[in-house]
ROVORO-188936 format. One record per residue (C-alpha): residue in one letter; residue number from 1; x, y, z. Coordinates in steps of 0.05 Angstrom, whole numbers. Layout:
   res     n     east    north       up
     a   NUM        X        Y        Z
...
This chain:
   res     n     east    north       up
     m     1     -297      265      392
     v     2     -296      198      404
     g     3     -343      167      457
     c     4     -298      129      514
     r     5     -332       79      564
     l     6     -269       82      609
     s     7     -264      121      670
     t     8     -207      139      712
     g     9     -208       82      759
     s    10     -219       30      703
     i    11     -151       -1      712
     m    12     -167      -18      787
     q    13     -236      -45      774
     h    14     -211      -88      717
     c    15     -151     -116      762
     f    16     -192     -124      826
     i    17     -234     -174      777
     v    18     -173     -208      755
     f    19     -157     -218      829
     m    20     -224     -248      847
     i    21     -220     -290      799
     m    22     -145     -323      814
     l    23     -166     -370      863
     f    24     -122     -386      924
     s    25     -103     -456      905
     m    26      -27     -471      936
     h    27       -4     -511      880
     t    28       64     -537      892
     q    29      119     -544      838
     a    30      167     -604      832
     q    31      226     -556      826
     n    32      217     -530      900
     s    33      170     -527      952
     i    34      145     -463      945
     p    35       70     -464      938
     r    36       29     -420      884
     l    37      -12     -364      905
     f    38      -53     -362      838
     e    39      -95     -407      800
     s    40      -70     -388      740
     a    41     -110     -424      684
     n    42     -166     -388      645
     i    43     -164     -319      682
     p    44     -152     -246      646
     d    45      -75     -227      630
     p    46      -51     -193      699
     v    47       -2     -158      657
     a    48      -38     -145      593
     l    49      -96     -129      620
     p    50      -80      -66      653
     l    51      -32      -43      601
     t    52      -85      -41      546
     t    53     -137      -15      593
     k    54      -79       38      613
     a    55      -64       48      534
     a    56     -140       58      529
     e    57     -152      113      576
     k    58      -93      149      546
     a    59     -114      152      482
     c    60     -187      168      499
     r    61     -160      231      530
     h    62     -119      251      474
     w    63     -181      232      413
     n    64     -227      283      465
     r    65     -184      338      458
     p    66     -166      378      398
     l    67     -108      354      359
     l    68      -44      382      370
     e    69      -14      434      333
     r    70       39      414      281
     e    71      102      451      327
     d    72       76      419      388
     v    73       69      349      348
     i    74      152      365      330
     h    75      166      390      402
     v    76      142      324      427
     i    77      181      278      382
     r    78      238      307      380
     e    79      244      306      461
     n    80      227      235      458
     t    81      268      207      398
     n    82      322      252      402
     f    83      326      261      322
     k    84      373      307      295
     i    85      366      363      246
     q    86      434      389      207
     e    87      434      458      199
     n    88      483      441      135
     k    89      435      417       85
     n    90      502      402       40
     v    91      514      322       42
     r    92      570      293       29
     y    93      556      225      -10
     e    94      603      178      -64
     i    95      579      135     -121
     v    96      607       60     -103
     n    97      570       36     -162
     s    98      520       46     -227
     l    99      480       -6     -262
     e   100      449       16     -326
     r   101      375       -5     -333
     l   102      324        5     -387
     g   103      289       77     -371
     f   104      334       84     -313
     t   105      401       84     -278
     i   106      409       54     -208
     q   107      471       83     -174
     t   108      493       46     -104
     i   109      515      108      -61
     l   110      541      121       10
     f   111      516      191       35
     e   112      532      217      104
     s   113      479      231      155
     r   114      511      254      211
     e   115      594      263      225
     g   116      621      202      214
     v   117      557      165      204
     w   118      553      143      126
     v   119      486      108      106
     p   120      489       55       39
     a   121      437       72       -8
     s   122      403       59      -77
     l   123      386      119     -118
     y   124      342      104     -177
     v   125      348      155     -234
     p   126      308      163     -287
     k   127      332      180     -361
     g   128      313      236     -396
     e   129      313      318     -372
     g   130      298      334     -308
     p   131      293      361     -259
     f   132      250      298     -239
     p   133      203      297     -175
     a   134      232      245     -118
     v   135      214      202      -68
     v   136      244      173       -4
     n   137      220      103      -12
     s   138      230       64       62
     h   139      234      -15       64
     g   140      197      -51      121
     h   141      219     -118      162
     w   142      246     -154      103
     k   143      308     -189       91
     d   144      362     -148       58
     g   145      332      -76       75
     r   146      337      -28       10
     r   147      356      -90      -29
     t   148      293     -134      -18
     d   149      248     -151      -73
     i   150      182     -101      -49
     a   151      234      -44      -38
     q   152      266      -57     -114
     q   153      191      -66     -146
     t   154      169       -3     -109
     a   155      230       37     -137
     q   156      234       15     -213
     l   157      158       28     -217
     l   158      177      102     -189
     a   159      236      100     -227
     s   160      207       83     -294
     n   161      152      134     -285
     g   162      197      189     -281
     y   163      214      192     -206
     v   164      285      199     -173
     c   165      274      141     -122
     l   166      318      134      -59
     n   167      327       70      -22
     m   168      367       65       44
     d   169      385       16       91
     a   170      354       41      160
     w   171      398       37      220
     g   172      420      -27      237
     v   173      392      -64      174
     g   174      420      -90      107
     e   175      482      -74      105
     r   176      486      -32      166
     g   177      485      -94      212
     s   178      534     -115      259
     e   179      568     -156      210
     h   180      547     -119      150
     t   181      502     -167      133
     h   182      425     -161      146
     e   183      399     -172      218
     y   184      337     -153      256
     h   185      358      -85      283
     g   186      300      -87      339
     s   187      298     -125      399
     n   188      360     -121      436
     l   189      404      -88      391
     g   190      353      -33      376
     a   191      332      -22      453
     s   192      402      -14      471
     l   193      409       56      434
     m   194      362       70      488
     n   195      408       66      538
     v   196      454      118      502
     g   197      402      169      505
     e   198      378      158      436
     t   199      313      122      400
     l   200      321       69      338
     l   201      260      116      319
     g   202      304      176      325
     l   203      360      155      285
     q   204      325      134      233
     l   205      281      197      226
     s   206      352      236      224
     d   207      376      185      167
     n   208      317      196      127
     r   209      314      274      141
     r   210      387      283      111
     g   211      364      231       57
     v   212      308      290       43
     d   213      377      336       47
     l   214      413      296      -11
     l   215      351      293      -55
     c   216      346      374      -46
     t   217      425      384      -72
     l   218      420      339     -125
     p   219      408      374     -194
     y   220      365      332     -228
     v   221      316      331     -171
     d   222      262      384     -169
     a   223      266      395      -95
     d   224      194      429      -91
     h   225      156      359     -107
     i   226      185      303      -58
     g   227      148      244      -31
     a   228      154      189       17
     t   229      126      117       16
     g   230      144       50       48
     a   231      114      -10       78
     s   232      109      -34      144
     g   233      159      -12      187
     g   234      178       30      124
     g   235      111       57      132
     n   236      120       76      200
     q   237      185      117      174
     t   238      140      156      127
     m   239       95      180      177
     w   240      146      204      227
     l   241      190      234      168
     a   242      124      274      133
     a   243       96      294      200
     t   244      170      336      215
     d   245      195      347      143
     d   246      146      396      110
     r   247      191      383       46
     i   248      151      321       33
     k   249       92      340       -4
     a   250       62      279      -16
     v   251       58      214       29
     v   252       36      140       19
     p   253       40       95       88
     v   254       27       22       74
     v   255       11      -29      119
     s   256       30        8      181
     v   257      -26       56      204
     g   258      -64       36      264
     t   259      -67       75      332
     f   260      -14       86      393
     r   261      -67       50      437
     s   262      -58      -13      389
     y   263       12      -15      387
     v   264       11      -29      463
     m   265       14     -115      481
     n   266       20     -115      401
     s   267       73     -151      357
     n   268      107      -84      336
     c   269      184      -66      323
     v   270      233      -15      374
     c   271      239       19      319
     e   272      160       36      323
     l   273      169       48      398
     m   274      172      126      420
     p   275      182      128      494
     d   276      133      158      534
     g   277       95      177      473
     l   278       23      156      493
     t   279       33      204      555
     h   280       37      268      493
     l   281       -4      243      435
     e   282      -39      193      392
     e   283      -21      168      324
     s   284      -76      216      300
     d   285      -34      276      326
     v   286       22      250      281
     l   287       -6      244      218
     a   288      -39      305      222
     a   289       21      338      222
     v   290       17      327      156
     a   291      -36      371      132
     p   292      -54      406       87
     r   293       -2      358       48
     a   294      -32      303       14
     l   295      -30      238       52
     k   296      -63      170       25
     i   297      -58      111       75
     l   298      -61       39       42
     t   299      -87      -19       95
     a   300      -90      -93       81
     i   301     -159     -124      110
     q   302     -124     -188      116
     d   303      -60     -156      162
     g   304      -42     -201      209
     n   305      -13     -153      261
     a   306      -83     -127      299
     a   307      -37      -57      307
     f   308      -50      -41      233
     a   309     -114      -69      224
     p   310     -170      -29      189
     l   311     -214       -7      251
     q   312     -145       22      278
     m   313     -134       62      226
     l   314     -202       82      208
     k   315     -205      104      282
     t   316     -146      152      264
     y   317     -172      168      198
     k   318     -231      198      234
     q   319     -193      236      277
     i   320     -151      273      218
     s   321     -206      286      166
     g   322     -221      353      196
     r   323     -148      381      179
     f   324     -143      355      110
     t   325     -187      375       48
     e   326     -226      328       14
     k   327     -169      322      -44
     q   328     -110      314       -1
     l   329     -134      255       48
     a   330     -152      192       23
     y   331     -146      122       44
     e   332     -154       51        7
     l   333     -169      -21       27
     f   334     -146      -86       -3
     n   335     -154     -152        2
     s   336      -88     -183       14
     g   337      -40     -191       72
     h   338       19     -150      105
     d   339       43     -133       41
     y   340       60      -78      -14
     n   341       32     -118      -69
     t   342       24      -91     -149
     d   343      -43      -66     -132
     m   344      -16      -20      -78
     q   345       39        3     -121
     r   346       -8       28     -168
     s   347      -46       63     -113
     m   348       13       93      -91
     l   349       43      113     -162
     n   350      -31      144     -179
     w   351      -30      188     -118
     f   352       38      215     -131
     d   353       21      224     -205
     t   354      -40      271     -182
     h   355        5      311     -121
     l   356       77      313     -150
     k   357       73      322     -224
     t   358       64      377     -264
     n   359       50      336     -329
     t   360       17      271     -325
     t   361        2      267     -401
     k   362       43      214     -408
     k   363       18      137     -406
     q   364       42       99     -339
     d   365       96       42     -348
     l   366       74      -13     -301
     t   367      119      -60     -328
     v   368      152      -94     -279
     a   369      236     -103     -298
     p   370      283     -157     -272
     l   371      302     -148     -205
     v   372      375     -138     -182
     s   373      421     -186     -148
     v   374      431     -170      -72
     e   375      505     -174      -86
     d   376      501     -126     -148
     l   377      464      -71     -103
     s   378      515      -85      -50
     v   379      567      -24      -21
     f   380      607      -82        1
     k   381      637     -128      -45
     g   382      677     -193      -23
     d   383      718     -177       40
     k   384      725     -100       26
     a   385      711      -64       88
     f   386      678       -2       98
     p   387      693       24      170
     s   388      660       85      169
     i   389      589       48      155
     v   390      579       47      237
     t   391      534       -5      267
     t   392      488       -2      333
     k   393      545      -45      373
     d   394      597       21      343
     y   395      555       77      362
     i   396      544       46      432
     r   397      618       39      442
     v   398      630      108      426
     a   399      586      130      475
     g   400      612       86      529
     q   401      686      116      515
     n   402      652      185      524
     l   403      627      175      578
     h   404      688      141      609
     k   405      736      200      589
     q   406      677      244      619
     l   407      677      214      682
     e   408      746      213      684
     s   409      751      288      675
     v   410      707      305      738
     q   411      747      313      812
     h   412      675      303      851
     i   413      616      275      833
     d   414      553      295      878
     r   415      521      229      896
     k   416      451      264      913
     e   417      451      296      845
     k   418      468      225      807
     q   419      406      189      855
     t   420      357      251      838
     q   421      378      242      758
     l   422      362      165      771
     f   423      303      171      802
     s   424      273      207      746
     m   425      292      164      698
     l   426      263      107      733
     y   427      203      135      766
     p   428      174      192      712
     g   429      104      187      742
     q   430       78      165      809
     r   431      109      115      846
     d   432       69       50      859
     i   433       55       41      937
     v   434       25      -18      975
     l   435      -58      -14      987
     r   436      -67      -71     1023
     r   437      -40     -138     1053
     y   438      -68     -208     1049
     t   439      -55     -259     1095
     y   440      -69     -331     1090
     n   441      -55     -402     1124
     a   442       11     -430     1118
     s   443       23     -485     1065
     k   444       85     -532     1072
     g   445      119     -489     1121
     w   446      118     -421     1074
     q   447       72     -367     1107
     p   448       41     -332     1049
     l   449       26     -253     1037
     l   450      -12     -213      983
     l   451       13     -146      975
     e   452      -41     -100      931
     t   453      -13      -36      896
     r   454      -43       27      873
     q   455      -28       11      809
     a   456      -76      -49      815
     q   457      -12     -101      828
     f   458      -21     -161      866
     i   459       51     -180      884
     p   460       51     -250      920
     l   461      106     -269      969
     f   462      118     -318     1016
     y   463      166     -328     1072
     r   464      197     -381     1132
     l   465      224     -352     1196
     p   466      293     -356     1210
     k   467      308     -416     1255
     n   468      368     -373     1280
     q   469      348     -301     1295
     t   470      423     -274     1296
     k   471      416     -297     1221
     g   472      364     -256     1191
     f   473      329     -267     1126
     k   474      348     -275     1056
     l   475      308     -242      998
     i   476      313     -285      936
     i   477      286     -241      877
     s   478      296     -296      815
     s   479      288     -271      742
     k   480      251     -333      726
     g   481      207     -332      786
     k   482      205     -361      853
     q   483      183     -425      830
     q   484      255     -434      789
     i   485      298     -421      853
     d   486      336     -484      867
     a   487      310     -525      917
     v   488      382     -546      940
     k   489      401     -466      947
     l   490      337     -464      992
     s   491      358     -525     1032
     e   492      423     -502     1046
     l   493      395     -434     1076
     e   494      343     -464     1121
     q   495      404     -515     1151
     h   496      449     -452     1155
     g   497      393     -427     1198
     y   498      373     -364     1152
     g   499      294     -344     1147
     i   500      275     -342     1071
     i   501      233     -289     1038
     v   502      207     -302      960
     f   503      160     -263      913
     d   504      150     -258      844
     l   505      172     -190      800
     y   506      128     -163      753
     a   507      114     -207      704
     v   508      150     -263      718
     g   509      129     -330      756
     e   510       54     -329      774
     r   511       47     -253      747
     s   512       74     -278      675
     s   513       39     -244      614
     q   514       15     -305      575
     t   515       -4     -256      521
     g   516       63     -222      521
     d   517       99     -287      519
     h   518       55     -308      461
     i   519       70     -253      423
     d   520      147     -257      437
     g   521      152     -310      406
     q   522      230     -325      387
     l   523      244     -254      404
     p   524      277     -242      476
     r   525      232     -242      535
     f   526      192     -181      560
     h   527      200     -151      483
     t   528      123     -136      487
     v   529      110     -123      556
     s   530      173      -70      558
     r   531      149      -41      496
     a   532       84      -26      520
     s   533      109        0      588
     l   534      158       49      546
     w   535       97       78      509
     f   536       82      109      579
     g   537      153      125      597
     e   538      156       68      648
     p   539      222       28      642
     m   540      216      -48      674
     m   541      279      -30      712
     g   542      237       20      744
     i   543      177      -25      755
     w   544      222      -77      788
     s   545      269      -37      831
     n   546      204        2      861
     e   547      178      -65      878
     i   548      240      -93      908
     a   549      232      -26      949
     m   550      156      -44      966
     v   551      179     -118      993
     i   552      233      -94     1036
     k   553      191      -41     1064
     e   554      140      -89     1084
     v   555      188     -143     1111
     q   556      221      -89     1152
     q   557      161      -74     1178
     l   558      140     -146     1203
     f   559      218     -162     1226
     p   560      235      -95     1243
     d   561      295     -121     1279
     q   562      317     -174     1233
     p   563      379     -170     1180
     i   564      363     -175     1105
     t   565      409     -205     1054
     l   566      391     -187      979
     l   567      398     -246      934
     a   568      382     -239      856
     d   569      409     -264      783
     k   570      411     -233      719
     e   571      358     -188      705
     a   572      334     -189      778
     a   573      407     -170      795
     l   574      399     -114      755
     a   575      336      -81      783
     t   576      367     -101      856
     l   577      424      -54      833
     y   578      383        2      812
     y   579      347       -5      885
     t   580      418      -10      923
     a   581      437       55      882
     l   582      381       93      903
     s   583      375       67      987
     d   584      399       99     1030
     r   585      407       39     1076
     s   586      471      -12     1066
     y   587      454      -87     1053
     s   588      497     -148     1042
     v   589      477     -166      963
     e   590      492     -230      924
     l   591      489     -222      853
     n   592      496     -277      807
     e   593      509     -270      729
     v   594      508     -195      729
     p   595      537     -151      681
     i   596      581     -105      684
     s   597      563      -54      641
     y   598      506      -37      583
     v   599      565      -24      533
     w   600      559      -77      482
     d   601      628     -119      477
     e   602      659     -157      422
     g   603      615     -220      440
     k   604      564     -245      392
     n   605      500     -257      435
     a   606      453     -191      436
     d   607      401     -233      471
     a   608      443     -253      538
     f   609      390     -215      576
     n   610      327     -201      562
     m   611      278     -135      548
     a   612      266     -118      618
     v   613      343      -89      619
     h   614      339      -25      584
     v   615      335       42      620
     p   616      332      104      570
     g   617      394      144      583
     i   618      424      108      626
     v   619      494       96      597
     s   620      498      170      587
     w   621      482      173      665
     g   622      535      129      683
     d   623      523       66      666
     l   624      529        3      713
     p   625      593       14      745
     m   626      558       78      766
     l   627      502       48      802
     l   628      557        1      841
     a   629      591       52      862
     l   630      532       99      886
     s   631      509       46      939
     n   632      542       43     1008
     s   633      523      -27     1008
     e   634      573      -92     1010
     f   635      569     -134      943
     h   636      585     -204      931
     l   637      591     -216      860
     s   638      586     -286      826
     n   639      599     -306      746
     v   640      606     -238      729
     v   641      599     -221      648
     s   642      593     -172      586
     i   643      525     -151      569
     t   644      534     -210      515
     g   645      542     -264      569
     e   646      613     -265      559
     k   647      652     -291      624
     i   648      696     -229      653
     s   649      776     -246      649
     n   650      818     -238      719
     e   651      853     -175      685
     e   652      788     -144      656
     w   653      758     -155      732
     g   654      812     -114      756
     t   655      815      -62      707
     y   656      741      -57      717
     l   657      749      -57      806
     s   658      798        2      796
     w   659      748       41      755
     l   660      697       27      810
     k   661      743       48      860
     i   662      759      116      827
     l   663      685      131      821
     k   664      672      113      893
     h   665      724      162      916
     k   666      689      212      860
     l   667      627      205      900
     n   668      647      195      963
     t   669      614      128      978
     n   670      631       68     1019
     g   671      624      -15     1014
     k   672      668      -64      986
     i   673      658     -101      919
     s   674      692     -171      917
     r   675      673     -226      858
     n   676      677     -298      879
């Protein structure tokens, strides 16, 4: 049992303190005349604090109950990652190239993970008589994937000491990148897999399990003695593989074990994200599922990633210790940074020798052979193409094509059923509502209104009354925050007699997370906040669309007879689409820089939109055309683009508009859609 000091109302209590610290200062910006409601300097992060508090409360609940049984853990993982178990254990593979080394052979191979999906891999085979024990060696986020120095060093050490070692390129990494060259497989690329009902974690796990299938079919492998290791993201892969596949008999995850609680608002990849994971379990449940098999955790004292700090690892270790015998569980600390160094590799080798070998009398060979060049380990040679290696973008394009064919084949689509499905995707838990409203004196012609919500959010809203009562209000929802709204645009609206309403969405503008923005670094914005929210099953599009609903409800209560026109751009435009798709009211909606689909086009920019856009299952549900078609609102779209930010041509728009008309006919909805 773990002592937890957090109470059920901790989030509200902590965030009310944040609100009280925020001074009502009415700062103005150079961009426009809209005031700021909060003094943002030297206050707790209004996004990070609620998220980390929520993570702590969920973790405490998990730590203070019995560990989940293994079958329950596997069920949760399958439900939330969609990993596949192939019934046919025979694996198609081909040897592309072989390199002879002293004591072992390196085979460059391709094997089929699922129908039509081939994985580039390196198979290190000891010379001599087998069968040999084997190890799945998963690489982390180092350049060149399976061919990186660390992966090669580990594999050569294992092969030199009598182990068959399988190094494979993880999904989207190395030769599985968009151009069959190395790229970062996380961020928007990896997150986009959720939009088609997959996860990067689940696809990697499926590949790794298929790698075990391959090893078990090789005549020179002892299928009863297979281990798994990997560092960083590779250690994470190792954990999920060992938890779900009992053919793995010994496990060594390296610089990768912490707590899921510590993943929230820290620097982790999308490949380490299990959507809605913290709702169901903690990392201790997953690692406990390895028992009674042998597990040794290697942790770096100077690891720069707080999620893998020794303290976090020890929390999990303490939780799982009761599931293992003394000889089957261990950890070791190393005075190093985030690495898989020589000392760590030797510790791994000792563990595998103890638990995977029946004869350990032979002296270990610790010689480090010269590494092989990346080119010599490549499947791709020069301009030779292998279209069978499916990239992330390829995979999602196929999903989009399958959706289109499916929707074409049906005569009628039930609108209410589609809305119900969408609602459950966006709002898996209790929807937020406004609890209290705070009004303040007007400043520079703007009337402020602060909304406090049940989930301890504080939404700053400003409005100006219409000069012409027949014009109503323009509600402007900016993807960059109200302070960034074009001053000229505001002036034009006022001159035409419109009232104006502005507010900041969650984690935007005055409500930005300095912690999240700092951790994001060069990655697209909301990489940190979006992943954190998804650990609770909450996509940011759900949070944002619900905040739009709350604001509109407040405005309608204040001004029941005034029409409201919605104006939004980019990611905020997407959130507006989600809102209008679920609303039974009709609006005039003006959207700028809105994408027409989540499906990847041929454009190169994977980060044209930030990480707030992703909604698990949205493409499989119907994609953005279904959102537009569901609504009875009138849409005016400007600067329409693809998901990579490419301009949509007149011909492409004509085809798209025809498809929208077909969908609206199947849904029996009204409302015009035009492009400026």
